[in-house]
Residue, then its C-alpha position, 0 to 999 in steps of 0.5 A: x770456647x766455641x759458640x755457634x749460632x744457628x741462622x735464624x730460618x727466614x719465613x716468606x708469605x707470596x700473595x697474588x691478589x685478585x684485583x678489579x683494579x691494579x692501582x688498589x694494591x696501594x690501598x691493601x698496603x695498611x692491612x698488610x703492614x698490620x701483619x707486618x711492617x716488612x712488605x714489598x708490593x710486587x705490581x701489578x697484583x702481587x705482595x711478599x711480606x717477611x712474616x718471620x717476626x710476625x708469627x710469635x705475635x700472631x701464634x700461627x705457622x707462615x701458611x696460617x698467616x698466608x690465608x688470613x690475610x686475604x680474608x682480612x683483605x676481603x672484609x676490609x676492602x669489599x664493596x659496600x652494597 
């Protein structure tokens, strides 16, 4: 008997943020880790996330998650008026 397993396709999201100060990228890490623990920050203004395991949790595809993150970041890190 022969069994074959298909390799699981990885879903990677690359985000670039418009940050007033590049040091604020570290401030976004906790928010990104709420989406997936697989986060890599790329100085000065980008992040790469493996959202493969998050697709089912969020009930969204990778593109929808990519659109969701900047909205959450804006809501959590907008300057107080």
